[in-house]
N, C-alpha and C positions, 0 to 999 in steps of 0.2 A: 733471577727472582723465582719466587715457586709459584705453577702455574694455579690460578685461584679461581671457581666459578661461583656467583652469587645467586643465588635461589632463592624466590620469595613468591610464593604463587595464591592466587583466591582458586583458581581453579586446578586441581592436584593430579588431572588426569595425565597419568605414564610418567609422573615427577620422580616416581622411586627408580624407575628402570633408567629414565635419563642420567640419574645422579650414578647409578651403578656403574654406569658406562663411561662415564665421565671418569670416576676414580679411577676405572681400569686404564684410562688413558692420563693419568698422573695427577690430575688436578684435586686440589682440595676443597672441599665444599662450605661456604659461607651459607649461612641459613638465617632466617628469623621466626616468632612464633608457631605458628600451627603447621608451617612446613618444617621448621625443626624438629618438630615433636614428631611428624610424619616419616620422616627420615632417620632420625635415633629408633622409632619403633620396628625400622626396617633393618636396625643393626647398622646401620651406616655412620661413620665420624663425621660429625658435624662440626664446625666451628660459631659460634653464637656469635650474634651482631655485636654485643657487648664485649664481649672478649678480645674482638677486632678493633674496636672503638677505644675500649676503655672506658666507654662511658654508659652508665646503667640507661636501658628503657626507661620512658617516664611520660608523665602525662597520659596516663592508661592507652600505652602504646601509639600514641601519637606521634612521638619522636624517637625513632629509632635508626634510621639510616642516613639522616642529614647531618653528615659528620665526613670532617676530611679526609680521616682515614678511607672512607667509602668511595668519595665522591675525586678526591686527589686520584686513585686509584684506576677510575675511569675514564678521568679524562689525561691524564699525562699521555703525551705522544712519545711515542717507541723511539719514532726517527730524531725526537729532538734533544739534545742532548742534555740542556740547561733543566727541559722537565724532568727528565730520569735525575738529575742529579738531585734535584731540589726534593725529590719523594725518599730519594736514599736517604740523605743528609734527613728527612724528617720520619725515618724509618717506615716509611708506608710502602706495601707492596701491592702492584700492578693487579687487577681484576680483569680478566680475559674473555669471561663468557659471562651475560647475564641471561637469568630466565626468569622474567617476572610478569604477572599480570593484576590487573587493578582490582581493587576493592568492588564488591558487585552493586555497583549502583543502580543499574538498572533492574537488575532482579528486587533491590531495595523498595525502588519507587512503585514497584507493581505489586508488590503485595497489598490486601486489604487495609485499610485502615492506617498507613504508614504514616505517623508524623514527621512535620519538618525537620524536626530535630534527629531523627534517625535517618533521614534523606541527608542531611548535611553532615553529620556524623562517618556517612559512607562514601565522603567525598576523599580520594586517596589523593595524598600528598608527597610521602616518598615515594610510592612507587614510578609517577610519570617522571620525577626528577631525576630519578636514577634511569629510566630506560632514556629519557632523553639527551639525557651525560652520554651516555654508553654511546647513542646514536649517533652523537655528533663527533664522537672517536671511531668511527666504523670502519675504521682503516684496522685499528687495534683491537676492537673488542665485538665481538658476537652478540647482539642481543635477540633474544627471543622471547615473543609476547604470544603467541600461537602456538600450543602444543600440537599441531599439526607439520611443525618445523623441526622437532626435536630430531627425528629419523634423518632428515636432509643434514644439520648440521651436526651429529652424530657421526653418518657412515663416510661425511667428508674428514672428520676428525682424526675416524680411525684410520681412513686409508693416508694421512699425513697431516693435512691441515685445512681449515678451513677456507675456501677461496674467495678472493676480494669481489667476486658478482655476488655469491652468498650475502655476503656480509652488507653488500648495498641496496640488497634483498631484505633484509631482514632490519636494515635501517628504514628503508620506504615502510615496513610493517609497522614501526613503534610509531611515525608519526600519522600514518592513518587510524592506528589503535587509538593515540591520543587526541586526535579530531574528533573522531567519533564521540568519545568519551565525555571530553569537554561541551560536546554538540547537546549533547543529554540532560547534563548540569546547566547549561546556559536556557536552553528550552523548559527544563522543569520550573527555575527560578521564575523566568518570565511569567511563565504559567500562574505562578503563585503571586507573584505581583500583578497578574490582571494584565499586561504587558502583549497585547495582540500583534501588533505590529512594529517591531522594534528597528533602530536604526541600520541594524545588521543583523542578517538572519539566517541562519546555518540549520539542515537535517542533516541525519543520519540516514544512511539506508544501508540494506545487506544483501549483498547479491544471494538471489535466490537459483537462477539456472543461467548459464550461456545460452543461446539462441544459435539456429544456424544461420539464419539472416535476420534483418528486421522487414519493416516495409515492404521490402522489394530484394530479390537475391542479392544486389550488389551491395548492401549496406548490411554493416556489421549492427550486432544488439545483444543487450544483456536485459535481464529484469530481476529490478532489487523491490524488496522488499521494506516498508518503514519497521524501525528496531524496534517500535513496540507497534507489533501486528494486532488492527483492529476487529473486533467482533463483526461478524458478517462481512467481510472483506475479500477479494478473491484471494488473499495471501492465506488466507486461511482453510480454504478449498483443499479438501485431500481428492487426488485425482485415484480412480479407482482402474480405469481401463483407458487403454488407449495411448498413442507416441504422443510425445512433448508439446504442450502448447508454444503455439508458434506467437509472435510479437503482435499480429494481426487477429491472432486467436485471444488472447488477453487484453487486448483493446477492445475488442467486441464484446466479448462475455463480461465486461466493468459494466459497459451499457446497459447490457440487456439485466445484470444486478441490480443498477442504480434505479431501474424502473420499476422493477416488481416489490422494491423494498415501499413501493407506495400503497401497497395493497395488503389488507389483512384477511382478507375470504381469500380461497382456492385463488391463485391466479398463475397463468402461463404466459410469458412473454416470447415473442419470438423475435429474434434482432440481426441485423444483416449490415456488416460495416458500421458499427455504433448504435445503428437507427432502428429502431423498432417497425416490424413490416404486419406484426398481428398480435394483439392481445386480447385475452381472455380471461374473464372471471364465471365462477360456478359453483353449487353446491358441492362438486367432485374434483377433484384435479382431472380426471377423465373428460370432464364436460368443460374444462376451462381450456384444456387442449384442442379439443373441436374446435372451440369458438378460435381462438388464438389461431389455427391452421387454416380455416375457413375464411378469414380476415383478406387472406393474401398467399393463396395455396402455390403460386409461381415463386416470388420472392424468400416463402420459409425454405425452400432447397436450397440445401447446403447451409444453412442459417445454424443460428445459435439459440438454444430453450433457456430459460430461467424459468424454473420451479419453486413455488414457495411452499412447498409440501412434499409428501413421499409417493413418487413414482412406483404404481403396482403394475401387475402384469397385464393388464387390458391397455392401459394408456404404453406401457412399453412396446407393445405389438402394435398397436397404432403408428407410435413415433418412427417404428421399423418399415413403414411401410414407404417411406423417402429416406433420402439421404439427409442426416444433420450431423455437423460438423461434431457440435457439444452439446453437450445436456448438464446444467449445473442446476443439482436441487438440495433438497432440504435432506432426503434421504431415498432410499431406494428399498424394496422387498427383493428379498434373495431370488425369486422367481424373477422379478422384473430387470436384474444384473444379469442374469443367465439370457434374458430373450435381446438385452441389448447389447451383450458381449457376443453374439453372433454377428455382429457388423465389427468388421477387425478397422475399421477407419472412423469409428465414431470416439469420442473420448467422455469418460463421463467422470465429471465432479461431485463432491458432496460435500455442502456445506450449513451442518446440523444448524449454525445459528443466522441463516442466510435473512431471518426477517429483522434481525435487529437495525435498528434506525444508525443513522449517521451519528457519530458522535460531535458536539456542539463544539470542541475546540480542536476538530480536524479543519484542514487548508484545502482546498481548489484551488490547483497549480497548473499552467500552463508556460512551458518552455518556449521562450525568443530567441533569435539569435543573439546573443549579448546580453543577454537580461531573463529575469522571471517575473512571470506575472502572480500575484497571490491576490487569493480572495477568499471571504467565507462561501462556505457551500450554500445552493438555493435551497434552502430546508424549509420552506414555507409553499405552500399553494395558492393561498390567499387569505387576508386579513376578515375577519367574516365582517366587521363593522363597513367596509369598503363595496360589500356586495350590494350591487341594487338593479333593480330591473327597470331598463330604460326605455322599453316600448309599452305600447296601451296594452298589448297582450302579454301577461306574467306567463312563465311558462307552467306546463302542467309539471305533476310531481315526477312524472316517469322521465319528461323533458330533461328535468332539472337532475335527477340521478344521472341520466345518460349524460348531462353536459359534465358535471362533475367526475365521471369517469375518464372522459376525454380528455378534458383538462390535467388530468395525472400524465394523461400519457404524450402530449404536445409538450408539457416541462421538458421529457426526455427526449424530445426531438429536434434534429438540427433546424436552425434557422436558416430562412424564414420557415415557419413549419404551421402546417394546417391538419387536424385530424378530425376526421367523421367519422360517427359511429351511433350506438345504441347505448344502451344501459350497461349492458356488460359484455362487449366487443368492439374492435374497432372495425370501420367497413372499409375505411380510405384513408392513405397518409400522404402529406406531400411535404416534402423537407430540403432543407440544402438550396432553395430557389433564393436568386437574385431578387425576386419582389414577390410579394404578397400572392398577385392574383394567380400567377404560375404556380404555388404552391397550393391554391385553392382548387386550380382546374386538374392538377394533379391527382389531388385528393379525390376529386370527384370522377374523374375517369378510371383510376382503379377501383373505386367502388361500385360502380358501374349502377346497375338497377337497384343497388342496395344502399345508394345515396338517397332514394326517395324514403322520406320516414326517420331520416338519420339527422343527427343533430352534429353542430361543427363547433371546433376549439379553435382557437387561434393564439400565438406565443406573444404576440403583439398588435397595436390597434391596426384596426383597418385606416390606411390615409385615405382612400376614396372607397366611392358604395359600389363599386365595380365588382366587389367580391360578393356584397350581398344580391348583386344579380345573378352571378352563378348561383347560389345559395337559390334562389326563385325557378331558376330554368331546373335544378336538381332535386327539386322537392324537400330542403332542408327545412326544418321547422322550427330551429331554436339555434343560436347564438351566444358563445360564451368566449368573450374578450375583454383585456385589461381596460380598451379607453383611451382617453385622452388626445385624441387627434386633433388638430384645429377644426377638421368635417366630421366629427362626430354624428352629427345633426343630419348631414346627409344620410349617413347611413342609418340611423335612425327613423329616418323617415322612411326611407326604403324598406325598411322594415316592416313600419306601420303598413304601409300599402299592400305590401304582401300577408299580412298575418303573421308572419314570424315574431316570433319572441327575442329580444337580447337581454343580455345581462352584462355588467360591467362587471369587474372583480380588483381593477385596480392594479394588480401585481402583472408584471410582464414576468415573462421566462425567456428570454434570448439564450441559445445556446449556439455556441460558434465551436 
């Protein structure tokens, strides 16, 4: 039988050269639609799909390749005499190589204003059927869905034959490709129907980079980005300087990025191990940086900075006075880049849409062994109608501003979490403790003398009035917390006795 290759691709990268070299190896080329035109325009001989099947393309091109002349040629096992006798009796030739990639469904649904009808029309039917059929018969058919694999196939073919190992690898690529494709379609359809938590859920991710190791040197790791990269996400950041990000770098930088999005005014967030160690806002990025740094100059060393504005020369010079692992910023002046690049071990990331808020349809996920926890992102601070002053003394305007500032910070601090600070900076942060009193004591200890006159934010209610007692000793003047403890009144009474203002907001912000 004649050696034949069926070629029909949406991504035409390298396809003309691929077919030229196949023809040189003695293959006839079968093709359809735009691919056939591209090959004919390059003066390559092509067998049209209708010439192969004896049946015209119809239904506006929806039906082209779904025909026994195609699929028997793909599925016939060459080692099975009955298969070969049957296709010979039917006058069907085998197809030995398939190069197919699918209708651009992803590109279609990313277009502004795309209609449901347009999306559905770009769901490929013939393509997935062909490549799945070819992959099932992997030992006899080499099926290529990724232009990056053309050279591997051609070099082996030109040396004699395509190896079984390569055919198995190409088989794997097919089913990975169709799994991602079907995942995108099913998720799109679920979104159209408002199905938030389906009975079965799949997500498509694409490898961004392999990593030297994971959290620790003995763990392997890679970083994957969502197929549809979201505005303001770390996956959209452009690295301008420094070595590749590590597993811990990415996790920590994401923590800083999530917190800085809470602020519209110039803000700098310093993070360590995905927890904030200093947060400042100001009229300028320089002013905000100084406040963030002074919040905890010990912990910020070797940390990560998220900056929701442009880093200028004066700020860059200040940053360079200590060791910083990563700066992720909206932008940099040329002079700032020159200054920061003097440190070879710093990593500089640019994210122009750093202020973009999280999309409402995004999921927050945590992998557990044998399962996956999926939830909505914590996108609220509190419901205005739930805010109430519960003490005899109402907070001053200055205290209220300070409490709202620190409430944003405690939302992104690992539980149990206590944050104390002023209206424009944190002064002490206690995080990840197994009880709330330890978190409060840690925050107050870190603040030192700065605790006096600060306010306190707690991510969950006070189970006992012991935290208030610590506030009294430290000179804390006002407290913001969710409320909801059966012993709330004890904490309220303790605040009243000390003249501390306290507000309840109802919403809890656990972060584990």
